[in-house]
N, C-alpha and C positions, 0 to 999 in steps of 0.2 A: 412288311415283316409282321408276322403274327405275334400277339402278346403272349407272354408266358404265364399260365395260370399258377396261382400260388394261394395257399390257405393261410390267412394271417389272423392271429388272435391279438387284439389291441387291449392292453391293460391301461386304460386311460379314462380320466374323469372329465375330459373336455371334448365334446363332439366337434368343436371347431378345429382343434389340433388333429383329430383323427381325419377330418376332411382334408387338411393340408398334407398329412402324410400319404393319404390315398392318392391325391393328385400328383405328388412327387413320384410315387411308385408307378403310377400309370404313365407318367412322362418318361420313366426309365424303362418302359417295355414290359411291365407286369400287368396281369389282369387279376386283381385281388378278389378272393372270396373271403369275407371277413366277418368277425364278430367283436363287439366291444364289451368289456366288463370293467368293473371298478371296485370290487370288494372280494374277499376270500371265497365266499360261498359261490358267487357267480364264476370265479376263476376255476374252482374245482368242478363245477357243472360243465363248463366249457371244455375242460380237459377230458371229462367223461364222454363228451359228444364229439371229440376229435375225429381223425387225427389233424394236427397242425404242422405246417412247414416251418413257421417262424413265429416268435412272440415278440412284439414291440411294447415295452413296458415303460410308462412314465416314472420319473424319479420322485416327484413331489406330489403325492396324493394324500388326502386326509385319512382314508380308511385302509390303504393298502400300500405296501412298499416292495421294491424289487427283491430284497433279500427274502421276503415271505414267499414270493413266487418261486424263487430259486430253491427254497427249502421244500416246497410242495413238489417241484419237479424231481428233486433228489429222492424224496420219499417214495415217489411213484416209479423211480428209475426210468424216467422218460428222457430220451436224448433229443430234445427240441431246442434249437438255438434261441437264446433270449438276448435281445439287444436293448440296452437302456437308452431311452430318448428323453432328454431333459433340456429345460431352458437354462438352468443354473446348476452346475455340479463341479465341485473342486476335484483336484487331481487325487488327493488322498482317498476320497470317497469312491471315485471311479476305480482306482486300483483295488480297493477293498471288495467292490462288487465283482470285478473280474476274477479276483481270487476265489470268490464264492461261487463262480460258475458262469457269470455273464460273459458273452462272447465279445462284446464291444460296446461302446457308447457313442452316441451321436448328439451333437448340440442342435437344438431346434432352430437357432439363429443361422446355422450352416448345414442345411440338409443335403448339400452336394455329396456327402459321404454316405447317405442312406442307401441308395441303390447299390453302389459297390459293396457295401458291408453286407447287405442282404444276399447279393449274388455270391459273395465269398462264403457266407455261412451255409447257403443252400448247397453249394458245391461241396463244402466241408461235410455237411450232413449226409449228402449222397456218398461222398468218399468214405465216411465212417461206416455207413450202412453196407456199402460194397466191400469195405475192408473187413467188416465182421464176417461177411459171407466168405470172402476169400481166405480169411484167416482160418475159418473152420475147415475149408477145403484144402488149403495149401500151407497148413501150419508148419510143416517141416521142410517147406520148399524155399530154397535160396532165392528163387525168382520173385517170391512175394516181397521180400525185403527190398530188392532192387526196384520193383514196380512202385512201391510206396515212396521210396526216396526220390526216384526220378520224376515223379508226377507231383510232388509236394511243392506248394508255393513258397514255403520257407526253405532256407538253405540248411540241408541236413548233411552233417559231416561226421566221419568216423576217423579218429586219430589213435595212434598208440599212446602209451603212457607218457611218452616224451613230447606229445603234441604234434607229431608229424602226421600229415594227412594220408590216410589209407584209402578213403573214398570221399568224393565230393559230389553233391547233387548237381545236376545240370542247371538248376535254378540260380546258381552263382552268376551265370551269364546275365540274367535279367536283373539281379540285385546289384552286382558290382562290375558287370561288364567284363568278367574274366572267364577264361576257358577252363573247365573243370579238369580235363586231362592234364593240362600243363601244371596244375597245382599239386599233383601227387608227389609225395615225398618231402614237400617243404613244410615248415612250421606254420600252423594255423595262427599263432600269435604274431608272426611276421606280417600278416595281412593287415594288422591294426596300425593305428598311428603310434608313433614312438612314445607319446605321453601316456597311452593306455596300456603299454606292454608290461611295465613292472607289476601293476595290480593283477593283470591276467596271468602273468607268470606265477605269482603267489597263489592264485586260485588253483592253477594246474598242479602246483606242488602239493596242495592239500588233497586234491583228488588222487594224485599219484601215491601219496603215503596213506591213503584211506582215512584221513582225518574227517573228511566230508564225502558223502556219496553223491551229492547233487548241489550245484551252484548256479545261481541266476545273477547275471550282471549285464550292464550295457557297455558297449565300446564303440569307438568311431573307426570307420573303415574308409580309406580313399577309394573313390570310384575310378574306373579307367579313364573317364572323361575329365578328371580333375576335381570333381565335386566331392563333398563329404557326406557319408551316410552313417546313420546311427542304427546299430543292430542290437536287439535284445537277445542275448545268448543264454540258453539253458544247457548246462553240461552235466552229464552223469556218467559214472563209471559202471561198466558191465563186463560180463565174461562172455567171450565168443563161444560158438559151438565146439571149437577145438580146445577150449579151456584157457585161452589166453585172455588177459585183461586189456580192455580198450576203453575209449572215451567217446561217447555219442554227444554231438553238439547240434542243437536245433537253434538256428539264428533267424530271427524275424526282423524285417525292415520296419522300424518305428520312427523313421525320420520325420515323416509328415505329421505324425501324431505329436512328437516332441516339439516340432516347429509351431504347431497349432497351440499346444499347451503353453509354450513360451510367449506366444502372441497374446494369449489370454492373460497371462500373468502381467505382461507389460501394459496391456490395456487396463487391467485392474489397478495397477500402481499409478498409471496416468490419471485415471478417473479419481482415485483417492486424493492425488495431489491437487487436481483442479477443484474438487469439492472442498478441500481444506482452504484454498484461496478464497473461494466464493463464500464459505461459511464465516471467514474472518470479517468480511464486510457486513454480513447480515447481523452479527452479534454486536455491532456498534463500535468496533475497535477503531483506534486512531490510525491515520495513515502510516505512522512509524510502526505501530503494532502489526498492521496488515503486511507491511514489507517484511518485518522480522519473522512472522509466522510463515510467510511464503518461502523465505530463504531457508528456514529450518526444515520445512517439508522437502525442499529441493535437495538439501544435503542428505536427508534420510533416504530419499528416492535414488540418489546417485552417490553411493558410498565412495569415500576417497576424494570427492570433488569439493571445491569451494564455490559458494554461490555469492554473486556480487550484484548490488543494485546501484545503478548509475543515474545521474541527472545531467542533462545537457544545458549549459548556461548560455547567456546571450552572446558570448564570444566563441561559441562552438567548441567549448571545452567539455569533455565527458568526465564528470567529477564523481568519484566514489563516495556514496552516501552511507552504505551499510555493507557488511560482509559477514558471512557465516561459514563455518567450516570447522572441522575437528582434526588436528588442533589448528587454531587460528595462528598461523605463522607468517602471514603476509601483512607487512606494515603498509596497508593500502588506503586506509581511511583518509580522505582529503586529497589523495593523489588524483591526477587528471591526465587525460590524453587529448592533445590538440588535434581536432578533426578538420580544422579550417583548410589544411593542405591535403588531407586524405579524401579527395573528392570522390573516388570510386567507392570507398568504404562508407562515406556519409550518404551517397546516393542510394546505396544498397539498403542501408538502415531506413532512410526516409521512404523508400519504396515498400517497407514492411517486410523485408526478407531477413532471414537469419544468416549471420555471418559466421563461418567456421574457419578456425585457424589451427591446423594440425601441428604446425611447427613455427614458432615465432622467429626462428633463424632464417626463414624464407626471405630471400633478398627482394621479393616483389612487394613486401609489406612496406607501408610508409614508415619513415624513421621514427615519427612521433609515437607510433604504435609499438614497433619492435623494441625501441629503447626502453620504454616503460615496462614492457613485459619482461625483458631480460633483467632489468634492475630488480624486479620483484621475484625473479627466478621462476616465472611461469613458462611452461613448455607448450601447452595447448589451451585453446579457449574457444568458446562459442558465445555469440552475442545475439540476443533477440531484441528487436526494437520495442519501445513503449510508445505507442501512437495515441494521441488525444486530438480529436477533431481534425484528423488529417495532418497533424504536426508532430514531428519527432520530439518527445519530451525527455527521453532517457533510454536506458537499456537494462536488460537482465542477462547475466552471464553465468556460465558454468566454466570453472577454471581448473585445469589439471596441472599439477606440479611435475608430472612425468609424461612420457610419450603416450599419446592417446589418439586413436582414429575415431572420429565421431560417426555414429551410426545414424541412419535415417530416423529410427525411432527416437533417439536422443534429441535430434534437432527438431523433430515434430513436437515432442513433448515440451521442449524449451519454448518454442514459438507459441504453443497453446497456453502455457503457464503465463507468458508475458501478456498475451491477450486478456486472459482472465484477471491478471493483476491490474491491467489498465482499467478494465471494467469495474473491478472492486474499488480502486482508488476513485474513479469517477462517481461510483455509487455513494461512497463515503462523502465525497465533496458535495454531491447533490443533497444527501441527508443533512449534512452540516449547514448548507445554504438554506435548506428548508427550515431547520431549527432556528437559524439566525433570523430568517424572514418572519417566522411566527413570533419570535421574541420581539423583533422590531415592530411588528404589527401591534402586539400587546402593549409595547412601550408607547407607540404612537397613539393608540387609543387612550391610554392613561394620560398622556400628555395633552391630548385633545380635551379630555374631560377636565383636566386641571386648568388648561387655558380657558375653557368656557366658564369654569367656576371663577377663575381670577378675573375674567372679563366682566362677568356679572357683578362680582364684588366691586370691581373698579368703577363700573358705571354708577352703582349705588353710592360708593364713597365719593365719587366726583360730583354727583348731583347734590348730595348732602353738603359737601364742602363748599360748593358754589353758593348755595342758599345760605348756609351758615356764615360764609365769609361776608355776604351782603349784610346780614344782621350785625356781625361784628364790626363792620365798617361804620354802621350807624351808632352802635354802642360806644365804640372808641371815639368817634367824632364828637358826639354829644358829651361824652365823659370828659374829654379834654377841655371842651368849652366850660363845663361846670367847674373843672379843676382850676382854670384860670380865674374864674369869678370868685372862688371860695379859697383863696390862697391862705388867708388867716382864719378861716372858719374852723371850728372844732371838728367838722365832718371832712376836712381836707384829706386827712390820713385815710379815712374809709374810701374816699373817692379814688385815691392812688392805688389802694388794694384792688378795687374794681378794675382799674385800667391795667394793672399788672396781670390779673387773671385773664382779661380780654386779650392781652398781647400773647400770653401762653396759648390761649385758644386759637389765635391767628396762626401761631407756629404749627399747631396741630393741623389746621386746615391746609397749610402749605405742604405738609407731609402727605396728607390725603390726596391733594392734587398731584403731587409727584407720583404717588402710587398709581393713580388712575390715568397717568400720562396726559394730563390736561394742564400741567404747569407750563408757563411760558419760559422757554429755554433761550439761551444766548450761545448758539453753537459756534465753535471755532476749530481750526485745524491745529493740532499740537501733538507733541510726542508724550505719551503717558509716562515715559521714564522721567521727564522733567518734573511733572507734577508729583510723582511718587518720591523722587529724590528731594524735592523742595519740602515735602511734608515729613521727611524722615525724622528731623529733630522734634517736630511737634508730636508725632506719633510716639516717639521714644518717651517723652515726658508723660504722655497720656497713659502708656502701658505701665510705667513704673520700673523700679530697679530689678524686680524679680522676673521680669519677662524680657527675653532677648529679642530684638528686632533684627532680622536679616533681610537685606535687599539683594536679589539676584536679577539684575536688569540686563536683558539682551540688547546690545547696541543696535542690532538690526531688527528690532521688534517692529518698527514702522510707526506711522502716525494715524490718528483717528480724528473724527470730527464729532465733537460733543461739547457740552457746557462744562468748562473747566471747573467752575465752582461746584457743580453737581457731582462731578467725578470725585472732588475732594470730599464732598458730603458722603458719597458711597464708601470711600476708603475709611473715613472716620467712623461710620456706623459699623463696618465690619471689624475694625480694630477694637471698638468698644465691646462688641459681642465676644470677640476672642479673649479680651481681658477678663470679662466676667466668667468665661469658661475655664480660665486658668487661675483659680484663686491661690494656688500654691506655686505659681510661677510656671514658666515654660518657654516655648519658642513660637514667635509669629514670623512667618516667612512670606515675603511678597516677591513674586516672580513674574517677569514679562518675557514673552517670546512670540515670534511670528508663527502663524499656522495657516494651512490651506485646507479648507473644508470642502469635501466633495458633495455631490448632490444629496447622497443618503445622510451623511453626517449633518449637513445644513438643514435638511428637512426635519431631522430629529430635534434640532435646536430651534427650528422655526426662524431661521435667518437665511439670507441669500448666500449661495455658495460662492467660493472664491477665497481671496486672501483676507485674513483677519489678524487682529492682535489679541492675544490672550493675557489677561491679568489674573494671576492665581494667588489667592490669599489663603494660607493654611496655618492652623494652630495645632498644638499638641494637648488640647484641653480634654474635657470630659466626653465630648462627642454627643451624638443624638441617635435615638432609635428611629427606624423607618417611619413610624407613625408620626413622630415629631417633625421629621424632615418633610413629610408630605404637607405640612400646614404652616411652615415657618414664614411663608410670604403672605399669609393672610393678615389683613390689618387687625390690630388689637389682640392678636394671638401672641402670648408670651409665656415662657416657662419660668420667669422670674417671680419673686414674691410680690404681693400687692403693694403698690406704691413705689416699686423700683424700676418700672419701665412702662412705656405706653403701648408697646407691641407694634409700633410703626417703623422701627429702624430697618428691618429687612424688607418690609413692604415698600419702603422708600427706595431701597437699593433696587428691587425688582422693577419699580416703575421708571426710575431714571435710566437704567440700562436698556430696558425695552423701548423707551421713547427715543433713545439714541440709535435704534436699529440693531441692538445687540441682544444677547441672551445670557442668562445666569444658570450655572450648574452648581449643584452642591453634592458633596460626597462626605458621608460621616457614618460613624458607628460608635456605640458606647465604648468609652475607654480608648478610642483610636483617633481622637481629634476630629477636626472638621476642615474641609477644603472647599472654598468658593472659587469658581472659574468664571470670569467675566469675558465674554467674547464680543469684541467690537469690530465692525467692518473696517478694514484698512483703507485709508484714503489714497487713491491712485496718484493724485498730483503730488502729495507729500512723498510717496515712494519714489517717484521719478526724480524729484528734487534731491533726495538724499541717497540715491542709488550709488553704489561704489563706482568710482571712475574707471573707465575702460583703460586697459594698458595700451601703450603705443603700438606694440606688435603682438598679434595673437600668438599664443604659445600652445604647444602640445604637451600636456602634463600627464604623467603616468603616476597614479596613486597606488600604493601598496598598503592597504588598511583592511583588517578583517571586520571592523565594526561598520555595519550598514548605515547607521544614523550619521556617523562622521562622514562617510563617503557621500551620502545624499546632500548634506549641508555644503560640503566642498564643491560638489557638482553644481549646485545652484549659484553659489558665489562666483565660481570661475566662468560659468556660462554667461552670467550677466556682464562679466568683464570681457567677454569675447574669446575666452580660451576654450580649448578642447580637452576633455578629461577622459583618460582611459583608466578603467577600474580593474584592479586585480585583488583577489583575496588570499593568494598563496604565491610562493616564490616562483614555481614553475610557470604559472599563468603570467606573472609579470615579465619573466624572461621572454616568453613567446610573444606577448604583445609588444615588448620593446624591440624585438627583432623584426617585427612586421611593420612598425610605424616609426616615423621620424620624431622621436621624443626629445623635447627641449629641457624639461625639468622632471626630475624624479622626486615625488612627494611621498615621504615615508611616515606612517603613523607610529604611535608609541608601541602598538602591539606587534610591529614587524621590524623593530630596530635591529634584531639579530641578523636579519637578512640583508642589511644595507651593503656590507662589504661584498658579498657574493653577487648581489644584483648590480652594483656599480662595476665590478670587474667584467660581468657578462655583457654589459651594454656600452661601456666607454670605448671598447674596440671599434664599434660601429658608429658611435656618436662621441667623438673626443671632446666636444664642447658641452657635454651633458652636465647640468647643474643638479645638485641634490639639496632638497629642502625638507625640513621636518614639519609635520602637520601640527598646528597649535593644539593644545589640550581642548577637547570638546566639552561644552559648547564654546565656539570661538567667535571673535568679532570679524566681520568681512574684511575690514581694513588690515587686520593683522595677517590674515591668510594671504591677501593679495601682495602685501609687502614682502612676505617670506618667499612667495613664488617669484616675484620680480628680482629679489636679491639672491635667491638660491641659498638660503641658510636654514 
């Protein structure tokens, strides 16, 4: 088939885009003869050099605009069809250009419409040219009118003032699948959908009464095949040759254009939503802030909907974490859906697919899903999974309180937002881990430098102490010999003063040896609680009446292996320092507790990972600034006045704890007091000897306690005793776990006492022998918890 020659004037500043348009036209059967211009002068010169069949004008050029080209064509009275070709153009601008004279617009990302549009406009130009000739020849001929109407691509209709069809163009068959002759005499308005008839009837009334001479509107028309078409109708009142009034209606099918514009709007809204999610992560927002902003954007993009963020816990409960909507009328925070029995739903989400529920009354839904949805008065919902490293972490939902049928665009958008949210949360977590790693590295470097400095000072102090101790041994030995020989000599008093000074010097050398970790220790295994309790009365007298001493000793703290006398020395030194920091009185608190140090925490403290015993000594004194804290363990460093301290007290603490395999931490700030934490490795043998006895029969214990620390402590104690613990944080979770497992004991914390009656009623029907016990106040002794579980009180 031969190509159709066509003369094309490109108003375009991009040769690459011109090349793309040429290839599209050639592929569509045209043989373009073309010229490209990009400014007003070149455009005017090209018009002079014409003629042109069609003008393709870019929308966004630096020196020339489509409205300028249209103005020049109007000025010259040239009937050349101009099509706007643009990469980005909004609907309002496009409508404005078409009102100014542009024939159509084509998006560069979708050139499939280019060839049909050019073909249509070429035919239109030919028709207009031929029409002008025919009009001049057949101006008064009725056949001219019928020829135009019957060959027009638009639906041309003539009605009387009542809207009844007098003439219908044959093109109605192509547009709506209807027979033109069969429509004569019926109302044109009756061809529309029922929803569009009142507005059109009002427009017809204004034309009938002469209020308006011309009306433009859009209406929906059912096609004979059941589809829906959108027609842009232009109606005007005129007088027939016989003098009667009639209405001429020109209806153009704009369905595809409106669908394309709607798709562009939906795509723009989706991109804005996704960009907002990604931007929340880039600006350093917290996970909660990222989720909140995402939900707010979803509510804005889907008016009338609620947006919900869920997390999946270890028991396969989908728990509501956040909710946005206006107004927020759903009491859903903390509510959960048990997915352990909803196998198909869980498998769909784990497969990364969006789940849609058009009606929660559907009997095919799992009861755990439909019951919760009905209780919250939710009618329809869609859930997109949040996947992290191939594992289902939670979900993102759109919720409708009324009937709603989910469109493919809504489901696609929801799935994309969920994917972006997962990426944003992962990016935030990666940034947070990176910041923590950098901070940990800086802290490790500082600790290494401090350790190296303390090691160097320790070696120096130890060497000096050894040599000085040897000299003191000789001085004290010979001094005592002389003192025995000069008992009644006048110089005997002076000799005693020399010996006293030597003994004080020997005490200093022992402190230096302790700091340098070269002192000979006598380690033994014992409970630090015993040592602290034994020293309580002594420390109380040391502190005086203005300072309160409070001992909080955890019975399960465990045992350590150290020099008992040296631990007493450590506690004494810390108590003396605390007393001096509280001249006006205050509180000295000594706390013991068990702890487990992971590899990172142990590396930061420079101890072995695993179980440790922490002794915490805190005061409410004046505190220290960071510069002072960085030097407190150096020997001979002191903040006291001259003659009031040697500066070896904390250096001795550091040395004794380090030599025992432990570590010392200090936390202080001016006016906020000081806290010392001593970390000693727990002795395994002692732990095994003092472990809580195992119960005779293993029990299944269901705990209802919102506090994570209390649940963790209970889990450790009960596991060591051979029992199994099921953990729930809310009433509905506890009921579901109790129905699925043979529970022997219900353990209820102080924060969930209001739920005891409801929970007992729900579970005793299945477990008549169920015992109920209350969780001891946290922190609790292991023996107390085991006794309550065994007795069920």
